[in-house]
C-alpha positions as CSV (number, residue, x, y, z in Angstrom):
1,M,-28.6,-3.7,2.4
2,D,-29.6,-1.7,5.4
3,F,-27.4,1.4,5.7
4,E,-29.0,2.7,8.9
5,W,-25.9,1.7,10.9
6,V,-23.8,4.1,8.7
7,A,-25.9,7.0,9.7
8,I,-25.7,6.0,13.4
9,A,-21.9,5.7,13.3
10,L,-21.4,9.0,11.5
11,G,-23.7,10.6,14.0
12,D,-21.5,9.7,16.9
13,V,-19.6,13.0,17.2
14,A,-17.5,11.8,20.2
15,W,-15.9,9.0,18.3
16,I,-15.2,11.0,15.2
17,T,-13.8,13.9,17.2
18,L,-11.5,11.7,19.2
19,A,-10.3,9.9,16.1
20,F,-9.7,13.2,14.4
21,T,-7.9,14.7,17.4
22,L,-5.5,11.8,17.9
23,G,-5.0,11.3,14.2
24,F,-4.2,15.0,13.8
25,G,-1.7,14.7,16.7
26,A,0.0,11.7,15.1
27,R,0.5,13.6,11.9
28,A,1.9,16.6,13.8
29,I,4.8,14.3,15.0
30,S,5.3,12.8,11.6
31,L,3.4,9.6,12.2
32,P,0.6,8.4,9.9
33,P,-2.9,9.3,11.2
34,L,-3.8,5.6,11.5
35,V,-1.5,5.5,14.6
36,G,-3.7,8.1,16.2
37,F,-6.8,6.1,15.3
38,L,-5.3,3.1,17.0
39,A,-4.6,5.1,20.1
40,A,-8.2,6.4,20.0
41,G,-9.4,2.7,20.0
42,F,-7.3,1.9,23.0
43,F,-8.4,5.0,24.8
44,L,-12.1,4.1,24.3
45,N,-11.2,0.6,25.5
46,S,-9.7,2.0,28.6
47,L,-13.0,3.7,29.3
48,G,-14.8,0.3,29.2
49,M,-16.2,0.7,25.6
50,A,-16.1,-2.4,23.5
51,S,-16.3,-2.7,19.7
52,G,-19.9,-2.9,18.8
53,E,-21.8,-4.1,15.8
54,V,-21.9,-0.6,14.2
55,L,-18.1,-0.1,14.4
56,Q,-17.5,-3.7,13.2
57,K,-19.6,-3.2,10.1
58,L,-17.7,0.0,9.4
59,A,-14.4,-1.9,9.7
60,D,-15.6,-4.7,7.5
61,L,-16.7,-2.3,4.8
62,G,-13.3,-0.5,5.0
63,I,-11.5,-3.8,4.5
64,T,-13.8,-4.8,1.6
65,L,-13.2,-1.5,-0.2
66,L,-9.5,-1.8,0.5
67,L,-9.2,-5.2,-1.1
68,F,-11.3,-4.0,-4.0
69,T,-8.8,-1.2,-4.7
70,V,-5.9,-3.7,-4.3
71,G,-7.6,-5.8,-7.0
72,L,-7.8,-2.7,-9.2
73,K,-4.0,-2.3,-9.1
74,L,-2.9,-5.9,-8.8
75,D,-0.6,-7.2,-11.5
76,I,-1.6,-10.9,-11.8
77,K,1.8,-11.6,-13.5
78,A,3.5,-10.5,-10.3
79,L,2.0,-13.4,-8.4
80,L,3.7,-15.8,-10.8
81,R,7.2,-14.4,-10.1
82,P,9.3,-16.6,-7.8
83,Q,10.2,-13.3,-6.0
84,V,6.6,-13.4,-4.8
85,W,5.3,-16.9,-4.4
86,A,8.6,-18.6,-3.5
87,V,9.6,-15.8,-1.1
88,T,6.1,-15.9,0.5
89,S,6.1,-19.7,0.9
90,L,9.7,-19.9,2.3
91,H,9.1,-16.9,4.6
92,A,5.9,-18.3,6.0
93,G,7.5,-21.7,6.7
94,L,10.5,-20.2,8.4
95,V,8.6,-17.8,10.5
96,V,6.0,-20.4,11.7
97,A,8.8,-22.8,12.5
98,M,11.0,-20.3,14.4
99,F,8.1,-18.4,16.2
100,G,6.3,-21.6,16.9
101,A,9.4,-23.2,18.5
102,A,10.0,-20.0,20.6
103,I,6.4,-19.8,21.8
104,F,6.4,-23.5,22.7
105,A,9.6,-23.1,24.6
106,L,8.0,-20.3,26.7
107,A,5.0,-22.6,27.2
108,S,7.3,-25.4,28.4
109,L,8.9,-22.9,30.9
110,G,5.5,-22.2,32.4
111,V,5.5,-18.5,31.4
112,P,2.0,-16.9,32.2
113,L,-0.5,-17.1,29.4
114,F,1.9,-19.2,27.3
115,S,1.7,-22.1,29.8
116,E,-1.7,-23.3,28.5
117,L,-0.4,-23.7,24.9
118,D,0.6,-27.0,23.4
119,F,2.8,-27.4,20.3
120,R,-0.2,-27.2,17.8
121,R,-1.5,-24.0,19.5
122,S,2.0,-22.5,19.5
123,L,2.1,-23.0,15.7
124,L,-1.3,-21.4,15.4
125,L,-0.1,-18.3,17.1
126,A,3.1,-18.3,15.0
127,F,0.9,-18.5,11.9
128,A,-1.1,-15.5,13.0
129,L,2.1,-13.5,13.6
130,S,3.6,-14.5,10.2
131,F,1.3,-12.1,8.2
132,S,2.0,-8.5,7.3
133,S,-0.6,-5.8,7.2
134,T,-2.4,-5.2,3.9
135,V,-4.1,-2.1,5.3
136,F,-0.8,-0.5,6.4
137,V,1.2,-1.4,3.3
138,V,-1.5,-0.3,0.8
139,K,-2.0,3.1,2.6
140,S,1.8,3.7,2.8
141,L,2.3,2.9,-0.9
142,E,-0.7,5.0,-2.0
143,E,0.5,8.0,0.0
144,K,3.9,7.8,-1.7
145,G,2.4,7.1,-5.1
146,R,4.4,3.8,-5.3
147,M,1.7,1.2,-5.8
148,M,3.0,0.4,-9.3
149,S,6.8,0.5,-8.4
150,L,8.6,-2.8,-8.5
151,H,9.0,-2.9,-4.7
152,G,5.4,-2.0,-4.3
153,R,4.2,-4.7,-6.7
154,I,6.4,-7.3,-4.9
155,A,5.1,-6.2,-1.5
156,I,1.4,-6.3,-2.7
157,G,2.0,-9.7,-4.4
158,I,3.4,-11.1,-1.1
159,L,0.4,-9.7,0.8
160,V,-2.1,-11.3,-1.7
161,M,-0.4,-14.6,-1.3
162,Q,-0.6,-14.3,2.5
163,D,-4.2,-13.3,2.3
164,M,-4.9,-16.4,0.2
165,A,-3.3,-18.6,2.8
166,A,-5.5,-16.9,5.4
167,V,-8.6,-17.7,3.3
168,V,-7.5,-21.3,3.1
169,F,-7.1,-21.4,6.9
170,L,-10.5,-19.9,7.4
171,V,-12.1,-22.5,5.1
172,A,-10.2,-25.4,6.7
173,S,-11.0,-24.2,10.3
174,T,-14.7,-24.5,9.7
175,G,-14.3,-28.1,8.6
176,S,-16.6,-27.5,5.7
177,L,-16.0,-27.0,2.0
178,P,-17.4,-24.1,-0.1
179,S,-21.0,-24.5,-1.4
180,P,-21.4,-26.5,-4.6
181,W,-22.7,-23.3,-6.0
182,A,-19.3,-21.8,-5.6
183,A,-18.4,-23.3,-9.0
184,L,-20.7,-20.7,-10.6
185,L,-18.3,-18.0,-9.5
186,F,-16.2,-18.8,-12.4
187,L,-18.9,-17.4,-14.6
188,L,-17.7,-14.0,-13.5
189,I,-14.7,-14.3,-15.8
190,P,-16.7,-14.4,-19.1
191,M,-18.8,-11.5,-17.7
192,R,-15.8,-9.3,-17.7
193,P,-16.6,-7.5,-21.0
194,L,-20.0,-6.6,-19.5
195,F,-18.3,-5.1,-16.4
196,H,-16.0,-3.1,-18.6
197,E,-18.8,-1.8,-20.8
198,L,-20.8,-0.7,-17.7
199,L,-17.6,1.0,-16.4
200,K,-17.2,2.8,-19.7
201,R,-20.8,4.1,-19.6
202,A,-20.9,5.1,-15.9
203,G,-19.4,8.5,-16.6
204,H,-17.3,10.4,-14.1
205,G,-19.8,11.4,-11.3
206,E,-22.1,9.7,-8.8
207,L,-22.8,6.8,-11.1
208,L,-19.1,5.8,-11.0
209,I,-19.1,5.9,-7.2
210,L,-22.2,3.7,-7.1
211,Y,-20.8,1.3,-9.6
212,A,-17.6,0.9,-7.5
213,L,-19.7,0.1,-4.5
214,V,-21.8,-2.4,-6.5
215,L,-18.7,-4.2,-7.7
216,A,-17.0,-4.3,-4.3
217,L,-20.0,-5.1,-2.1
218,G,-21.8,-7.1,-4.7
219,G,-18.7,-9.2,-5.3
220,A,-18.2,-9.8,-1.6
221,E,-21.9,-10.8,-1.2
222,I,-21.8,-13.2,-4.1
223,F,-18.7,-15.0,-2.8
224,E,-20.2,-15.2,0.6
225,L,-23.3,-16.9,-0.8
226,G,-21.0,-19.4,-2.5
227,G,-19.3,-20.2,0.9
228,V,-16.1,-18.4,0.0
229,K,-14.6,-15.5,2.0
230,D,-16.4,-12.3,1.1
231,D,-13.3,-10.1,1.0
232,L,-11.8,-12.4,-1.7
233,G,-14.9,-11.5,-3.8
234,A,-14.1,-7.8,-3.6
235,L,-10.5,-8.5,-4.6
236,V,-11.5,-10.6,-7.6
237,M,-14.0,-8.0,-8.8
238,G,-11.3,-5.3,-8.7
239,L,-9.0,-7.6,-10.6
240,L,-11.7,-8.2,-13.3
241,V,-11.9,-4.5,-14.2
242,S,-8.2,-3.7,-13.4
243,T,-7.2,-3.6,-17.1
244,H,-9.9,-1.0,-18.1
245,P,-8.5,2.5,-18.8
246,K,-10.8,3.9,-16.1
247,A,-9.6,1.6,-13.4
248,S,-7.3,4.2,-11.9
249,E,-10.2,6.8,-11.9
250,L,-12.4,4.2,-10.2
251,S,-9.8,3.7,-7.5
252,R,-9.5,7.5,-6.9
253,T,-13.3,7.8,-6.8
254,I,-13.8,5.5,-3.8
255,M,-10.5,6.4,-2.0
256,G,-12.3,8.8,0.3
257,F,-15.0,6.3,1.3
258,K,-12.4,3.6,1.8
259,D,-10.2,5.8,4.1
260,L,-13.3,6.9,6.1
261,F,-14.5,3.4,6.8
262,L,-11.0,2.2,7.6
263,V,-11.0,4.6,10.5
264,G,-13.6,2.1,12.0
265,F,-11.2,-0.7,11.4
266,F,-8.3,1.0,13.3
267,L,-10.7,2.0,16.1
268,S,-12.0,-1.6,16.4
269,I,-8.4,-3.0,16.7
270,G,-7.8,-0.9,19.9
271,M,-11.2,-1.9,21.3
272,T,-10.7,-5.7,20.8
273,G,-11.0,-7.4,24.2
274,E,-10.3,-6.1,27.7
275,L,-6.9,-4.5,28.2
276,S,-4.7,-5.9,31.0
277,L,-1.2,-5.1,32.1
278,R,-0.1,-8.7,31.2
279,A,-1.5,-8.5,27.7
280,M,0.1,-5.1,27.1
281,V,3.5,-6.3,28.3
282,I,3.5,-9.5,26.2
283,G,2.2,-7.6,23.2
284,A,5.0,-5.0,23.5
285,L,7.6,-7.7,23.9
286,M,6.5,-9.3,20.6
287,V,7.2,-6.1,18.6
288,P,11.0,-6.6,18.3
289,F,10.4,-10.0,16.7
290,V,9.2,-8.1,13.7
291,L,12.8,-7.5,12.9
292,I,13.3,-11.3,12.5
293,K,10.5,-11.3,9.9
294,S,12.2,-8.3,8.2
295,T,15.6,-10.0,8.1
296,L,14.1,-13.1,6.5
297,F,12.2,-11.1,3.9
298,Y,15.3,-9.1,3.0
299,G,17.6,-12.1,2.8
300,L,15.1,-14.1,0.7
301,M,14.5,-11.3,-1.8
302,I,18.3,-10.8,-2.2
303,C,18.6,-14.6,-2.8
304,F,16.1,-14.2,-5.6
305,R,18.2,-11.6,-7.3
306,L,16.3,-8.4,-6.4
307,R,18.4,-5.3,-6.0
308,A,19.4,-4.3,-2.5
309,R,17.2,-1.2,-2.8
310,T,14.1,-3.0,-4.1
311,S,14.5,-5.7,-1.4
312,L,15.0,-3.1,1.4
313,L,12.0,-0.9,0.4
314,A,9.7,-3.9,0.1
315,T,10.9,-5.3,3.4
316,L,10.4,-2.1,5.3
317,N,6.8,-1.9,4.1
318,L,6.2,-5.5,5.2
319,S,7.8,-5.0,8.7
320,N,4.6,-5.2,10.8
321,Y,2.0,-7.6,12.1
322,S,-1.3,-8.0,10.3
323,E,-5.0,-7.6,10.8
324,F,-5.3,-11.1,9.3
325,G,-3.4,-12.3,12.4
326,L,-6.3,-11.0,14.5
327,I,-8.8,-12.9,12.2
328,V,-6.8,-16.1,12.6
329,A,-6.6,-15.6,16.4
330,A,-10.3,-14.9,16.5
331,I,-11.0,-18.2,14.9
332,G,-8.8,-19.9,17.5
333,V,-10.7,-18.2,20.3
334,A,-14.1,-19.1,18.8
335,Y,-13.2,-22.8,18.7
336,G,-11.6,-22.7,22.2
337,W,-8.1,-23.4,20.9
338,I,-6.5,-20.3,22.6
339,N,-7.3,-17.9,25.4
340,A,-9.3,-14.8,24.4
341,E,-6.6,-12.7,26.0
342,W,-4.4,-13.5,23.0
343,L,-6.7,-11.2,20.9
344,V,-5.7,-8.3,23.1
345,V,-2.0,-9.3,22.9
346,I,-2.0,-9.4,19.1
347,S,-3.9,-6.2,19.0
348,V,-1.2,-4.5,21.1
349,A,1.6,-6.0,19.0
350,L,-0.1,-5.0,15.8
351,S,-0.7,-1.4,16.9
352,L,2.9,-1.0,18.2
353,S,4.3,-2.6,15.0
354,Y,2.5,0.2,13.1
355,V,4.2,2.7,15.3
356,L,7.6,1.1,14.5
357,A,7.0,0.7,10.8
358,A,5.6,4.2,10.1
359,P,8.8,6.1,10.6
360,L,10.8,3.4,8.8
361,T,8.6,3.6,5.6
362,D,8.6,7.4,5.8
363,R,12.4,7.5,5.8
364,E,13.0,4.4,3.6
365,D,14.9,6.3,0.9
366,S,17.2,7.9,3.5
367,I,17.7,4.6,5.2
368,Y,19.0,3.2,1.9
369,S,21.0,6.2,0.6
370,N,22.6,6.9,4.0
371,H,23.9,3.3,4.3
372,R,24.0,2.4,0.7
373,H,27.4,0.7,0.7
374,F,26.2,-1.6,3.5
375,W,23.1,-2.7,1.6
376,L,25.0,-3.1,-1.6
377,E,27.4,-5.6,0.1
378,H,24.5,-8.1,0.1
379,Q,23.4,-7.6,-3.5
380,R,23.8,-10.4,-6.1
381,P,26.0,-9.7,-9.2
382,Q,23.2,-10.9,-11.5
383,R,19.9,-9.2,-11.2
384,L,16.6,-9.3,-12.9
385,P,16.1,-7.5,-16.2
386,D,13.4,-5.2,-14.8
387,D,15.3,-4.4,-11.7
388,Q,18.4,-2.5,-13.1
389,P,19.4,1.0,-12.2
390,M,18.2,3.3,-15.0
391,D,20.7,5.1,-17.3
392,T,19.4,8.2,-19.1
393,G,22.4,8.3,-21.4
394,N,23.1,11.8,-22.8
395,A,19.7,13.2,-22.1
396,T,19.7,16.8,-20.8
397,I,16.0,17.0,-19.7
398,A,14.3,14.2,-17.6
399,V,10.6,14.1,-17.0
400,F,9.7,11.9,-14.0
401,G,6.1,10.6,-14.0
402,M,4.7,9.8,-17.4
403,G,1.0,10.2,-16.6
404,R,-1.2,12.7,-18.4
405,I,0.7,15.7,-17.1
406,G,4.1,14.2,-17.6
407,T,3.2,13.1,-21.1
408,G,2.1,16.6,-22.1
409,A,5.3,18.0,-20.6
410,Y,7.4,15.4,-22.4
411,D,5.8,16.1,-25.8
412,K,6.2,19.9,-25.4
413,M,9.8,19.7,-24.4
414,A,10.6,17.1,-27.1
415,A,9.1,19.5,-29.7
416,L,11.4,22.2,-28.4
417,H,14.5,20.3,-27.7
418,G,14.3,17.1,-29.8
419,D,15.8,13.8,-28.6
420,T,17.6,15.2,-25.6
421,V,14.4,14.6,-23.5
422,V,13.8,11.3,-21.7
423,G,10.8,10.2,-19.7
424,V,10.9,8.0,-16.6
425,D,8.1,6.1,-14.9
426,F,8.1,3.0,-12.6
427,N,5.0,1.5,-14.2
428,S,6.4,-1.0,-16.7
429,E,3.1,-1.3,-18.7
430,R,2.9,2.5,-19.1
431,V,6.6,2.6,-20.2
432,Q,5.9,0.0,-22.9
433,L,2.9,2.0,-24.2
434,H,5.0,5.2,-24.4
435,R,7.7,3.3,-26.3
436,Q,5.2,2.0,-28.7
437,A,4.1,5.6,-29.3
438,G,7.7,6.5,-30.2
439,R,8.7,8.3,-26.9
440,S,12.0,7.8,-25.2
441,V,10.8,6.5,-21.9
442,M,12.4,4.1,-19.4
443,R,11.4,2.4,-16.2
444,G,12.8,3.8,-13.0
445,D,12.2,5.5,-9.7
446,P,13.2,9.2,-9.2
447,S,14.0,8.5,-5.5
448,D,16.6,5.8,-6.4
449,A,19.9,6.7,-4.9
450,D,21.7,4.3,-7.3
451,F,20.5,6.3,-10.3
452,W,21.5,9.7,-8.8
453,E,25.0,8.5,-8.0
454,L,25.3,7.6,-11.8
455,A,23.9,11.0,-12.7
456,E,26.4,12.6,-10.3
457,R,29.3,10.9,-12.1
458,V,27.9,11.6,-15.6
459,P,26.2,15.0,-15.1
460,S,24.4,15.4,-18.5
461,I,20.9,16.2,-17.0
462,K,20.4,20.0,-16.7
463,L,16.6,20.1,-16.0
464,V,14.5,17.7,-14.0
465,M,10.7,17.9,-14.3
466,L,8.8,16.2,-11.5
467,A,5.2,15.2,-12.5
468,L,4.8,12.4,-9.9
469,P,1.3,11.5,-8.6
470,T,1.8,12.7,-5.0
471,V,3.6,15.5,-3.3
472,S,5.5,13.0,-1.1
473,A,6.9,11.3,-4.2
474,N,8.1,14.7,-5.5
475,L,9.6,15.5,-2.1
476,D,11.4,12.1,-2.0
477,A,13.0,12.9,-5.5
478,L,14.0,16.4,-4.3
479,E,15.7,14.8,-1.3
480,Q,17.9,12.7,-3.6
481,L,18.7,15.7,-5.7
482,R,19.8,17.6,-2.6
483,A,22.0,14.7,-1.6
484,I,24.1,15.0,-4.8
485,D,24.0,18.9,-4.8
486,F,22.2,18.9,-8.2
487,G,23.0,22.2,-9.9
488,G,20.4,22.2,-12.7
489,G,16.8,23.4,-12.7
490,I,14.1,21.5,-10.9
491,A,10.4,22.0,-11.8
492,A,7.6,20.3,-9.9
493,I,3.9,20.1,-10.0
494,A,1.6,20.9,-7.0
495,R,-2.1,21.0,-6.3
496,Y,-2.4,23.2,-3.3
497,P,-0.6,26.3,-1.9
498,D,0.9,24.4,1.0
499,E,2.3,21.8,-1.4
500,E,3.9,24.7,-3.3
501,A,5.6,25.9,-0.2
502,Q,6.9,22.4,0.7
503,L,8.3,21.9,-2.7
504,R,10.1,25.2,-2.9
505,A,11.5,24.7,0.6
506,A,12.8,21.3,-0.5
507,G,14.7,22.8,-3.4
508,A,12.4,23.1,-6.4
509,T,13.4,26.1,-8.5
510,D,10.0,26.3,-10.2
511,V,6.6,25.0,-9.0
512,Y,3.5,24.8,-11.2
513,N,0.2,24.7,-9.4
514,L,-2.1,22.6,-11.5
515,Y,-5.3,24.1,-10.2
516,A,-4.3,27.7,-9.9
517,E,-2.6,27.9,-13.3
518,S,-4.9,25.7,-15.4
519,G,-7.0,28.7,-16.4
520,T,-3.9,30.5,-17.6
521,G,-2.9,27.5,-19.6
522,F,-6.3,27.2,-21.1
523,A,-6.3,30.9,-22.1
524,N,-2.8,30.6,-23.6
525,H,-3.9,27.6,-25.6
526,V,-6.8,29.5,-27.1
527,A,-4.7,32.6,-27.8
528,A,-2.1,30.5,-29.5
529,R,-4.8,29.2,-31.9
530,N,-5.4,32.8,-32.9
531,R,-9.0,32.1,-33.9
532,Y,-10.7,35.0,-32.2
533,P,-10.4,38.7,-33.1
534,T,-8.9,41.1,-30.5
535,R,-9.5,44.8,-30.1
């Protein structure tokens, strides 16, 4: 593969500087940087610059790596849950019917741009608007460390089902079936042990990075040769190695590359087509209709016995339009089914839906806890076994986040205080492994207002230890502790000095900087062994 275009793109200082400046400005007003990247794309578009081949290749690579990381964290069993496949199917059918009817009604009234649409084309546009953004949702969940939470897995499962529907549409729109050689793609399944062995031997440095790129880009290339959508290949290759112990490390290794190339994707959205006042107005008017999608998602999830909180958090993440909607619309433009101006309309609607969704997902815990009684009114009496509020019983010490750091903290505290220690993690597989190892660990979310209300009524916990994967997850938990005026001790982990300051300001009574204090911990460990003579 020729990577000359990467060097060209990274050498364009103007684009990079503009993307950084607007991304930095978005973060300064508590919006995700991607909103700034979208604004940069629209600004470049206003200057008459169109998305070229270089930028498009960057965007394509970003999407490929994104779907590869989704595959690495995808729980295939989640797709088989009716809360995923049934909700996705019913939601898509309802949205296409409702939006399609509304669009056709506007066409019948002769509204500009809509007037050229017949009923079939109206349904095509409605189908494009029915998707939610994989890019936005994955980035939001990753930043909060909630990819493996129940609402995160439900949202990701719905997105994967939607992406599969998009792939089916892409195949059907060409009027041709995959190549007969596509059957050979099933041979990748028995090759799974080989992929695992290579991952085991790749080490932890540059070979691991290269291996991640080989799997993602190689999988995409193989599927494309078989006449199947290339992004699906990246997703499948991620899924094939997702059960390996180093899968999470592999995901972290390529995260920086993925985020870098996704900047190209966000820029390309804003540079799609020629902006016009009519397109901007219609795109802006489409944004409130996201709330209809949200209402349907929430209602369907409640009907399938998910808790109100789980349903709300999954819904807020899915409350946006999708990049796959642009792909569907682009197919319609290519075959002359719809006007090219619709690409600009959907780009505007997509960008503004991100602006709407960003603060909602950022404040999702507050939205639930501040109006908790309203949301609970819709909750079914019977709920799923893995979606119950956690109960720590008579435990006095709770360790949230049972990864390597949390496990070490749990073991030390259990050695000192016995069975009064409980561990909490929202990864059900990890919880099961800890239980098999004899630890008292339960599945739960430290930012769950339902749990903290129970803890407020039965105040047995005297010390909370936050060992969650991201500082935002620790801050979300601290917000809930402040809401109940928790009077016990709160210890949290940090990686950087600015994170220490944030955690202390949010109410942590003790903060442990992993990087700054690792040397001290190492020295204490050696000294405790008492192996070396001292003066």
